[in-house]
N, CA, C, O and the ligand as a Tripos MOL2 file, in Angstrom:
@<TRIPOS>MOLECULE
protein
  249   247    63     0     0
PROTEIN
NO_CHARGES

@<TRIPOS>ATOM
      1 N           0.8430   -1.2040    0.0000 N.3       1 MET1
      2 CA          0.0000    0.0000    0.0000 C.3       1 MET1
      3 C           0.8750    1.2490    0.0000 C.2       1 MET1
      4 O           1.2210    1.7580   -1.0660 O.2       1 MET1
      5 N           1.2330    1.7450    1.1700 N.am      2 ALA2
      6 CA          2.0280    2.9690    1.1980 C.3       2 ALA2
      7 C           3.5040    2.6450    0.9640 C.2       2 ALA2
      8 O           4.3110    2.5910    1.8910 O.2       2 ALA2
      9 N           3.8120    2.4360   -0.2880 N.am      3 ASN3
     10 CA          5.1790    2.0850   -0.6400 C.3       3 ASN3
     11 C           5.7090    3.0400   -1.6990 C.2       3 ASN3
     12 O           4.9390    3.6060   -2.4750 O.2       3 ASN3
     13 N           7.0330    3.2190   -1.7290 N.am      4 PRO4
     14 CA          7.5930    4.0300   -2.7940 C.3       4 PRO4
     15 C           7.3210    3.4110   -4.1560 C.2       4 PRO4
     16 O           7.3640    2.1910   -4.3160 O.2       4 PRO4
     17 N           7.0430    4.2560   -5.1270 N.am      5 LYS5
     18 CA          6.6510    3.7650   -6.4520 C.3       5 LYS5
     19 C           7.8330    3.1310   -7.1740 C.2       5 LYS5
     20 O           7.6810    2.1530   -7.9060 O.2       5 LYS5
     21 N           9.0220    3.7080   -6.9530 N.am      6 ARG6
     22 CA         10.2160    3.2320   -7.6470 C.3       6 ARG6
     23 C          11.3050    2.9180   -6.6400 C.2       6 ARG6
     24 O          11.4160    3.5650   -5.5980 O.2       6 ARG6
     25 N          12.0920    1.9370   -6.9590 N.am      7 LYS7
     26 CA         13.2990    1.7100   -6.1800 C.3       7 LYS7
     27 C          14.2400    2.8990   -6.3860 C.2       7 LYS7
     28 O          14.3820    3.3940   -7.5040 O.2       7 LYS7
     29 N          14.8950    3.3650   -5.2830 N.am      8 ILE8
     30 CA         15.8640    4.4540   -5.4140 C.3       8 ILE8
     31 C          17.1650    3.8590   -5.9600 C.2       8 ILE8
     32 O          17.7210    2.9190   -5.3910 O.2       8 ILE8
     33 N          17.6290    4.4190   -7.0590 N.am      9 SER9
     34 CA         18.8190    3.8840   -7.7080 C.3       9 SER9
     35 C          20.0480    4.0660   -6.8210 C.2       9 SER9
     36 O          20.0700    4.9180   -5.9330 O.2       9 SER9
     37 N          21.0600    3.2540   -7.0770 N.am     10 ARG10
     38 CA         22.3000    3.3690   -6.3190 C.3      10 ARG10
     39 C          22.8160    4.8010   -6.3410 C.2      10 ARG10
     40 O          23.2760    5.3250   -5.3270 O.2      10 ARG10
     41 N          22.7330    5.4140   -7.4920 N.am     11 SER11
     42 CA         23.2340    6.7770   -7.6490 C.3      11 SER11
     43 C          22.4670    7.7640   -6.7770 C.2      11 SER11
     44 O          23.0670    8.5870   -6.0850 O.2      11 SER11
     45 N          21.1290    7.6800   -6.8140 N.am     12 LYS12
     46 CA         20.3090    8.6040   -6.0250 C.3      12 LYS12
     47 C          20.5240    8.3690   -4.5310 C.2      12 LYS12
     48 O          20.6280    9.3170   -3.7530 O.2      12 LYS12
     49 N          20.5880    7.1150   -4.1450 N.am     13 ARG13
     50 CA         20.7990    6.7800   -2.7400 C.3      13 ARG13
     51 C          22.1240    7.3660   -2.2650 C.2      13 ARG13
     52 O          22.1930    7.9570   -1.1880 O.2      13 ARG13
     53 N          23.1730    7.2020   -3.0660 N.am     14 ASP14
     54 CA         24.4860    7.6740   -2.6680 C.3      14 ASP14
     55 C          24.5550    9.1970   -2.6720 C.2      14 ASP14
     56 O          25.2870    9.7850   -1.8750 O.2      14 ASP14
     57 N          23.8010    9.8420   -3.5600 N.am     15 MET15
     58 CA         23.7520   11.3020   -3.5520 C.3      15 MET15
     59 C          23.1540   11.7970   -2.2450 C.2      15 MET15
     60 O          23.6240   12.7820   -1.6760 O.2      15 MET15
     61 N          22.1190   11.1150   -1.7680 N.am     16 ARG16
     62 CA         21.4980   11.5000   -0.4980 C.3      16 ARG16
     63 C          22.5110   11.3220    0.6290 C.2      16 ARG16
     64 O          22.6650   12.2090    1.4690 O.2      16 ARG16
     65 N          23.2030   10.1840    0.6520 N.am     17 ARG17
     66 CA         24.1190    9.9100    1.7560 C.3      17 ARG17
     67 C          25.3360   10.8290    1.7410 C.2      17 ARG17
     68 O          25.9360   11.0840    2.7860 O.2      17 ARG17
     69 N          25.6960   11.3170    0.5840 N.am     18 ALA18
     70 CA         26.8780   12.1770    0.4870 C.3      18 ALA18
     71 C          26.6560   13.4800    1.2400 C.2      18 ALA18
     72 O          27.6210   14.0900    1.6990 O.2      18 ALA18
     73 N          25.4020   13.9250    1.3790 N.am     19 ASN19
     74 CA         25.1310   15.2060    2.0240 C.3      19 ASN19
     75 C          24.5550   15.0620    3.4190 C.2      19 ASN19
     76 O          24.2310   16.0570    4.0670 O.2      19 ASN19
     77 N          24.4240   13.8050    3.8930 N.am     20 TRP20
     78 CA         23.7980   13.5770    5.1820 C.3      20 TRP20
     79 C          24.5750   14.2520    6.3010 C.2      20 TRP20
     80 O          23.9900   14.8680    7.1920 O.2      20 TRP20
     81 N          25.9200   14.1310    6.2480 N.am     21 PHE21
     82 CA         26.7390   14.6640    7.3290 C.3      21 PHE21
     83 C          26.6670   16.1800    7.3650 C.2      21 PHE21
     84 O          26.6840   16.7730    8.4430 O.2      21 PHE21
     85 N          26.5860   16.8250    6.1860 N.am     22 ASP22
     86 CA         26.4730   18.2790    6.1380 C.3      22 ASP22
     87 C          25.1770   18.7430    6.7980 C.2      22 ASP22
     88 O          25.1650   19.7570    7.4960 O.2      22 ASP22
     89 N          24.0930   18.0120    6.5810 N.am     23 ASP23
     90 CA         22.8140   18.3520    7.2020 C.3      23 ASP23
     91 C          22.9280   18.2690    8.7160 C.2      23 ASP23
     92 O          22.4300   19.1380    9.4320 O.2      23 ASP23
     93 N          23.5880   17.2150    9.2010 N.am     24 MET24
     94 CA         23.7920   17.0510   10.6380 C.3      24 MET24
     95 C          24.5260   18.2470   11.2120 C.2      24 MET24
     96 O          24.0950   18.8330   12.2050 O.2      24 MET24
     97 N          25.6340   18.6070   10.5840 N.am     25 LYS25
     98 CA         26.4540   19.7050   11.0800 C.3      25 LYS25
     99 C          25.6440   20.9970   11.1500 C.2      25 LYS25
    100 O          25.8110   21.7930   12.0750 O.2      25 LYS25
    101 N          24.7660   21.2010   10.1680 N.am     26 ALA26
    102 CA         24.0090   22.4360   10.1130 C.3      26 ALA26
    103 C          22.9840   22.5210   11.2340 C.2      26 ALA26
    104 O          22.6940   23.6130   11.7230 O.2      26 ALA26
    105 N          22.4290   21.3810   11.6500 N.am     27 THR27
    106 CA         21.3450   21.4210   12.6180 C.3      27 THR27
    107 C          21.8120   21.1370   14.0400 C.2      27 THR27
    108 O          21.0340   21.2790   14.9820 O.2      27 THR27
    109 N          23.0720   20.7370   14.2110 N.am     28 GLN28
    110 CA         23.4780   20.2250   15.5100 C.3      28 GLN28
    111 C          23.7190   21.3100   16.5500 C.2      28 GLN28
    112 O          23.4840   21.0910   17.7380 O.2      28 GLN28
    113 N          24.1910   22.4930   16.1100 N.am     29 LEU29
    114 CA         24.6280   23.4830   17.0850 C.3      29 LEU29
    115 C          23.7560   24.7390   17.0530 C.2      29 LEU29
    116 O          23.3710   25.2210   15.9880 O.2      29 LEU29
    117 N          23.4590   25.2450   18.2290 N.am     30 VAL30
    118 CA         22.7890   26.5350   18.3400 C.3      30 VAL30
    119 C          23.6340   27.4110   19.2580 C.2      30 VAL30
    120 O          24.5320   26.9180   19.9410 O.2      30 VAL30
    121 N          23.3450   28.7060   19.2700 N.am     31 LYS31
    122 CA         24.0870   29.6240   20.1260 C.3      31 LYS31
    123 C          23.4650   29.6380   21.5180 C.2      31 LYS31
    124 O          22.2470   29.7460   21.6590 O.2      31 LYS31
    125 N          24.3010   29.5280   22.5380 N.am     32 CYS32
    126 CA         23.8140   29.6400   23.9060 C.3      32 CYS32
    127 C          23.3340   31.0690   24.1390 C.2      32 CYS32
    128 O          24.0570   32.0180   23.8340 O.2      32 CYS32
    129 N          22.1090   31.2390   24.6840 N.am     33 ASP33
    130 CA         21.6300   32.6140   24.8630 C.3      33 ASP33
    131 C          22.1460   33.2260   26.1600 C.2      33 ASP33
    132 O          21.8190   34.3710   26.4710 O.2      33 ASP33
    133 N          22.9420   32.4860   26.9190 N.am     34 HIS34
    134 CA         23.5540   33.0600   28.1190 C.3      34 HIS34
    135 C          24.9690   33.5350   27.8600 C.2      34 HIS34
    136 O          25.3110   34.6660   28.2070 O.2      34 HIS34
    137 N          25.8090   32.6860   27.2500 N.am     35 CYS35
    138 CA         27.2010   33.0710   27.0270 C.3      35 CYS35
    139 C          27.5360   33.2170   25.5550 C.2      35 CYS35
    140 O          28.6020   33.7370   25.2250 O.2      35 CYS35
    141 N          26.6530   32.7730   24.6490 N.am     36 GLY36
    142 CA         26.9010   32.9490   23.2280 C.3      36 GLY36
    143 C          27.7380   31.8670   22.5930 C.2      36 GLY36
    144 O          27.9870   31.9040   21.3880 O.2      36 GLY36
    145 N          28.1870   30.8840   23.3930 N.am     37 GLU37
    146 CA         28.9490   29.7690   22.8340 C.3      37 GLU37
    147 C          28.0390   28.8670   22.0150 C.2      37 GLU37
    148 O          26.8180   28.9120   22.1670 O.2      37 GLU37
    149 N          28.6220   28.0550   21.1520 N.am     38 GLN38
    150 CA         27.8370   27.0750   20.4100 C.3      38 GLN38
    151 C          27.5700   25.8800   21.3130 C.2      38 GLN38
    152 O          28.4520   25.4150   22.0350 O.2      38 GLN38
    153 N          26.3190   25.3870   21.2560 N.am     39 LYS39
    154 CA         25.9510   24.2400   22.0760 C.3      39 LYS39
    155 C          24.9050   23.4130   21.3610 C.2      39 LYS39
    156 O          24.3210   23.8500   20.3690 O.2      39 LYS39
    157 N          24.6710   22.2050   21.8760 N.am     40 MET40
    158 CA         23.6400   21.3400   21.3180 C.3      40 MET40
    159 C          22.2690   21.8860   21.7080 C.2      40 MET40
    160 O          22.0920   22.3410   22.8380 O.2      40 MET40
    161 N          21.2960   21.8500   20.7960 N.am     41 PRO41
    162 CA         19.9600   22.2960   21.1510 C.3      41 PRO41
    163 C          19.3290   21.3970   22.2300 C.2      41 PRO41
    164 O          19.5410   20.1850   22.2210 O.2      41 PRO41
    165 N          18.5700   21.9760   23.1430 N.am     42 HIS42
    166 CA         17.8720   21.2800   24.2240 C.3      42 HIS42
    167 C          18.8280   20.5930   25.1910 C.2      42 HIS42
    168 O          18.4620   19.6310   25.8650 O.2      42 HIS42
    169 N          20.0780   21.1090   25.2490 N.am     43 ARG43
    170 CA         21.0330   20.5810   26.2140 C.3      43 ARG43
    171 C          21.5600   21.7360   27.0630 C.2      43 ARG43
    172 O          21.5190   22.8940   26.6470 O.2      43 ARG43
    173 N          22.0600   21.4020   28.2700 N.am     44 VAL44
    174 CA         22.7190   22.4050   29.0920 C.3      44 VAL44
    175 C          23.9740   22.8830   28.3620 C.2      44 VAL44
    176 O          24.6880   22.0780   27.7650 O.2      44 VAL44
    177 N          24.2430   24.1780   28.4080 N.am     45 CYS45
    178 CA         25.4280   24.7160   27.7560 C.3      45 CYS45
    179 C          26.6770   24.2080   28.4670 C.2      45 CYS45
    180 O          26.7930   24.3760   29.6800 O.2      45 CYS45
    181 N          27.6080   23.5960   27.7560 N.am     46 PRO46
    182 CA         28.7910   23.0340   28.4090 C.3      46 PRO46
    183 C          29.7670   24.0920   28.9160 C.2      46 PRO46
    184 O          30.5890   23.7980   29.7840 O.2      46 PRO46
    185 N          29.6940   25.3260   28.3900 N.am     47 SER47
    186 CA         30.6990   26.3030   28.7910 C.3      47 SER47
    187 C          30.2410   27.1750   29.9520 C.2      47 SER47
    188 O          31.0820   27.6490   30.7160 O.2      47 SER47
    189 N          28.9340   27.4050   30.1160 N.am     48 CYS48
    190 CA         28.5010   28.2230   31.2530 C.3      48 CYS48
    191 C          27.5560   27.4710   32.1820 C.2      48 CYS48
    192 O          27.2680   27.9580   33.2750 O.2      48 CYS48
    193 N          27.0690   26.3100   31.7860 N.am     49 GLY49
    194 CA         26.2370   25.5030   32.6810 C.3      49 GLY49
    195 C          24.8130   26.0020   32.8140 C.2      49 GLY49
    196 O          24.1100   25.6230   33.7510 O.2      49 GLY49
    197 N          24.3740   26.8480   31.8920 N.am     50 TYR50
    198 CA         23.0250   27.3900   31.9740 C.3      50 TYR50
    199 C          22.0790   26.6360   31.0470 C.2      50 TYR50
    200 O          22.4650   26.2150   29.9570 O.2      50 TYR50
    201 N          20.8610   26.4750   31.4860 N.am     51 TYR51
    202 CA         19.8040   25.9970   30.6010 C.3      51 TYR51
    203 C          18.5040   26.6800   30.9750 C.2      51 TYR51
    204 O          18.1260   26.7030   32.1460 O.2      51 TYR51
    205 N          17.8110   27.2410   29.9830 N.am     52 ASN52
    206 CA         16.5110   27.8860   30.1880 C.3      52 ASN52
    207 C          16.5920   29.0010   31.2230 C.2      52 ASN52
    208 O          15.6750   29.1800   32.0250 O.2      52 ASN52
    209 N          17.7040   29.7560   31.2040 N.am     53 GLY53
    210 CA         17.8450   30.9040   32.0800 C.3      53 GLY53
    211 C          18.2810   30.5890   33.4980 C.2      53 GLY53
    212 O          18.4080   31.4930   34.3240 O.2      53 GLY53
    213 N          18.5140   29.3040   33.7930 N.am     54 LYS54
    214 CA         18.9250   28.9270   35.1340 C.3      54 LYS54
    215 C          20.2820   28.2400   35.1070 C.2      54 LYS54
    216 O          20.6190   27.5620   34.1360 O.2      54 LYS54
    217 N          21.0670   28.4130   36.1760 N.am     55 SER55
    218 CA         22.3540   27.7400   36.2760 C.3      55 SER55
    219 C          22.1300   26.2990   36.7180 C.2      55 SER55
    220 O          21.6150   26.0490   37.8070 O.2      55 SER55
    221 N          22.5190   25.3580   35.8710 N.am     56 VAL56
    222 CA         22.3090   23.9410   36.1850 C.3      56 VAL56
    223 C          23.5440   23.3670   36.8730 C.2      56 VAL56
    224 O          23.4290   22.5530   37.7890 O.2      56 VAL56
    225 N          24.7120   23.7890   36.4340 N.am     57 PHE57
    226 CA         25.9410   23.3900   37.1290 C.3      57 PHE57
    227 C          26.9690   24.5060   36.9760 C.2      57 PHE57
    228 O          26.8750   25.3310   36.0670 O.2      57 PHE57
    229 N          27.9480   24.5220   37.8720 N.am     58 ILE58
    230 CA         29.0030   25.5380   37.7950 C.3      58 ILE58
    231 C          30.1700   24.9520   36.9970 C.2      58 ILE58
    232 O          30.7290   23.9280   37.3920 O.2      58 ILE58
    233 N          30.5410   25.5740   35.8980 N.am     59 PRO59
    234 CA         31.6790   25.0420   35.1350 C.3      59 PRO59
    235 C          32.9690   25.1330   35.9220 C.2      59 PRO59
    236 O          33.1700   26.0720   36.6930 O.2      59 PRO59
    237 N          33.8560   24.1440   35.7250 N.am     60 LYS60
    238 CA         35.0850   24.0430   36.4970 C.3      60 LYS60
    239 C          35.9980   25.2540   36.3280 C.2      60 LYS60
    240 O          36.5870   25.7320   37.2970 O.2      60 LYS60
    241 N          36.1150   25.7500   35.0880 N.am     61 ASN61
    242 CA         37.0820   26.8110   34.8180 C.3      61 ASN61
    243 C          36.5050   28.2100   35.0200 C.2      61 ASN61
    244 O          37.0060   29.1660   34.4270 O.2      61 ASN61
    245 N          35.4730   28.3520   35.8370 N.am     62 ALA62
    246 CA         34.8360   29.6570   36.0260 C.3      62 ALA62
    247 C          35.6970   30.5650   36.9130 C.2      62 ALA62
    248 O          35.3180   31.7060   37.1810 O.2      62 ALA62
    249 ZN         26.4360   29.1770   27.7260 Zn       63 ZN63
@<TRIPOS>BOND
     1     1     2 1
     2     2     3 1
     3     3     4 2
     4     3     5 am
     5     5     6 1
     6     6     7 1
     7     7     8 2
     8     7     9 am
     9     9    10 1
    10    10    11 1
    11    11    12 2
    12    11    13 am
    13    13    14 1
    14    14    15 1
    15    15    16 2
    16    15    17 am
    17    17    18 1
    18    18    19 1
    19    19    20 2
    20    19    21 am
    21    21    22 1
    22    22    23 1
    23    23    24 2
    24    23    25 am
    25    25    26 1
    26    26    27 1
    27    27    28 2
    28    27    29 am
    29    29    30 1
    30    30    31 1
    31    31    32 2
    32    31    33 am
    33    33    34 1
    34    34    35 1
    35    35    36 2
    36    35    37 am
    37    37    38 1
    38    38    39 1
    39    39    40 2
    40    39    41 am
    41    41    42 1
    42    42    43 1
    43    43    44 2
    44    43    45 am
    45    45    46 1
    46    46    47 1
    47    47    48 2
    48    47    49 am
    49    49    50 1
    50    50    51 1
    51    51    52 2
    52    51    53 am
    53    53    54 1
    54    54    55 1
    55    55    56 2
    56    55    57 am
    57    57    58 1
    58    58    59 1
    59    59    60 2
    60    59    61 am
    61    61    62 1
    62    62    63 1
    63    63    64 2
    64    63    65 am
    65    65    66 1
    66    66    67 1
    67    67    68 2
    68    67    69 am
    69    69    70 1
    70    70    71 1
    71    71    72 2
    72    71    73 am
    73    73    74 1
    74    74    75 1
    75    75    76 2
    76    75    77 am
    77    77    78 1
    78    78    79 1
    79    79    80 2
    80    79    81 am
    81    81    82 1
    82    82    83 1
    83    83    84 2
    84    83    85 am
    85    85    86 1
    86    86    87 1
    87    87    88 2
    88    87    89 am
    89    89    90 1
    90    90    91 1
    91    91    92 2
    92    91    93 am
    93    93    94 1
    94    94    95 1
    95    95    96 2
    96    95    97 am
    97    97    98 1
    98    98    99 1
    99    99   100 2
   100    99   101 am
   101   101   102 1
   102   102   103 1
   103   103   104 2
   104   103   105 am
   105   105   106 1
   106   106   107 1
   107   107   108 2
   108   107   109 am
   109   109   110 1
   110   110   111 1
   111   111   112 2
   112   111   113 am
   113   113   114 1
   114   114   115 1
   115   115   116 2
   116   115   117 am
   117   117   118 1
   118   118   119 1
   119   119   120 2
   120   119   121 am
   121   121   122 1
   122   122   123 1
   123   123   124 2
   124   123   125 am
   125   125   126 1
   126   126   127 1
   127   127   128 2
   128   127   129 am
   129   129   130 1
   130   130   131 1
   131   131   132 2
   132   131   133 am
   133   133   134 1
   134   134   135 1
   135   135   136 2
   136   135   137 am
   137   137   138 1
   138   138   139 1
   139   139   140 2
   140   139   141 am
   141   141   142 1
   142   142   143 1
   143   143   144 2
   144   143   145 am
   145   145   146 1
   146   146   147 1
   147   147   148 2
   148   147   149 am
   149   149   150 1
   150   150   151 1
   151   151   152 2
   152   151   153 am
   153   153   154 1
   154   154   155 1
   155   155   156 2
   156   155   157 am
   157   157   158 1
   158   158   159 1
   159   159   160 2
   160   159   161 am
   161   161   162 1
   162   162   163 1
   163   163   164 2
   164   163   165 am
   165   165   166 1
   166   166   167 1
   167   167   168 2
   168   167   169 am
   169   169   170 1
   170   170   171 1
   171   171   172 2
   172   171   173 am
   173   173   174 1
   174   174   175 1
   175   175   176 2
   176   175   177 am
   177   177   178 1
   178   178   179 1
   179   179   180 2
   180   179   181 am
   181   181   182 1
   182   182   183 1
   183   183   184 2
   184   183   185 am
   185   185   186 1
   186   186   187 1
   187   187   188 2
   188   187   189 am
   189   189   190 1
   190   190   191 1
   191   191   192 2
   192   191   193 am
   193   193   194 1
   194   194   195 1
   195   195   196 2
   196   195   197 am
   197   197   198 1
   198   198   199 1
   199   199   200 2
   200   199   201 am
   201   201   202 1
   202   202   203 1
   203   203   204 2
   204   203   205 am
   205   205   206 1
   206   206   207 1
   207   207   208 2
   208   207   209 am
   209   209   210 1
   210   210   211 1
   211   211   212 2
   212   211   213 am
   213   213   214 1
   214   214   215 1
   215   215   216 2
   216   215   217 am
   217   217   218 1
   218   218   219 1
   219   219   220 2
   220   219   221 am
   221   221   222 1
   222   222   223 1
   223   223   224 2
   224   223   225 am
   225   225   226 1
   226   226   227 1
   227   227   228 2
   228   227   229 am
   229   229   230 1
   230   230   231 1
   231   231   232 2
   232   231   233 am
   233   233   234 1
   234   234   235 1
   235   235   236 2
   236   235   237 am
   237   237   238 1
   238   238   239 1
   239   239   240 2
   240   239   241 am
   241   241   242 1
   242   242   243 1
   243   243   244 2
   244   243   245 am
   245   245   246 1
   246   246   247 1
   247   247   248 2
@<TRIPOS>SUBSTRUCTURE
     1 MET1         2 RESIDUE 1 A MET
     2 ALA2         6 RESIDUE 1 A ALA
     3 ASN3        10 RESIDUE 1 A ASN
     4 PRO4        14 RESIDUE 1 A PRO
     5 LYS5        18 RESIDUE 1 A LYS
     6 ARG6        22 RESIDUE 1 A ARG
     7 LYS7        26 RESIDUE 1 A LYS
     8 ILE8        30 RESIDUE 1 A ILE
     9 SER9        34 RESIDUE 1 A SER
    10 ARG10       38 RESIDUE 1 A ARG
    11 SER11       42 RESIDUE 1 A SER
    12 LYS12       46 RESIDUE 1 A LYS
    13 ARG13       50 RESIDUE 1 A ARG
    14 ASP14       54 RESIDUE 1 A ASP
    15 MET15       58 RESIDUE 1 A MET
    16 ARG16       62 RESIDUE 1 A ARG
    17 ARG17       66 RESIDUE 1 A ARG
    18 ALA18       70 RESIDUE 1 A ALA
    19 ASN19       74 RESIDUE 1 A ASN
    20 TRP20       78 RESIDUE 1 A TRP
    21 PHE21       82 RESIDUE 1 A PHE
    22 ASP22       86 RESIDUE 1 A ASP
    23 ASP23       90 RESIDUE 1 A ASP
    24 MET24       94 RESIDUE 1 A MET
    25 LYS25       98 RESIDUE 1 A LYS
    26 ALA26      102 RESIDUE 1 A ALA
    27 THR27      106 RESIDUE 1 A THR
    28 GLN28      110 RESIDUE 1 A GLN
    29 LEU29      114 RESIDUE 1 A LEU
    30 VAL30      118 RESIDUE 1 A VAL
    31 LYS31      122 RESIDUE 1 A LYS
    32 CYS32      126 RESIDUE 1 A CYS
    33 ASP33      130 RESIDUE 1 A ASP
    34 HIS34      134 RESIDUE 1 A HIS
    35 CYS35      138 RESIDUE 1 A CYS
    36 GLY36      142 RESIDUE 1 A GLY
    37 GLU37      146 RESIDUE 1 A GLU
    38 GLN38      150 RESIDUE 1 A GLN
    39 LYS39      154 RESIDUE 1 A LYS
    40 MET40      158 RESIDUE 1 A MET
    41 PRO41      162 RESIDUE 1 A PRO
    42 HIS42      166 RESIDUE 1 A HIS
    43 ARG43      170 RESIDUE 1 A ARG
    44 VAL44      174 RESIDUE 1 A VAL
    45 CYS45      178 RESIDUE 1 A CYS
    46 PRO46      182 RESIDUE 1 A PRO
    47 SER47      186 RESIDUE 1 A SER
    48 CYS48      190 RESIDUE 1 A CYS
    49 GLY49      194 RESIDUE 1 A GLY
    50 TYR50      198 RESIDUE 1 A TYR
    51 TYR51      202 RESIDUE 1 A TYR
    52 ASN52      206 RESIDUE 1 A ASN
    53 GLY53      210 RESIDUE 1 A GLY
    54 LYS54      214 RESIDUE 1 A LYS
    55 SER55      218 RESIDUE 1 A SER
    56 VAL56      222 RESIDUE 1 A VAL
    57 PHE57      226 RESIDUE 1 A PHE
    58 ILE58      230 RESIDUE 1 A ILE
    59 PRO59      234 RESIDUE 1 A PRO
    60 LYS60      238 RESIDUE 1 A LYS
    61 ASN61      242 RESIDUE 1 A ASN
    62 ALA62      246 RESIDUE 1 A ALA
    63 ZN63       249 GROUP 0 **** ****
């Protein structure tokens, strides 16, 4: 029933995979709104320890 109409050719499949890592890199990092460092989205910032406006942990090198 809900199936792709055509098999994806080796070429098309490999074209998709060639850009997969670039897509990851583009979506993986956001700017921390506390210190401005790059961090993973929905994670505590590793450089200042803040998440959602609150200090979750004190970074060692503070
Ligand atoms: Zn931060």
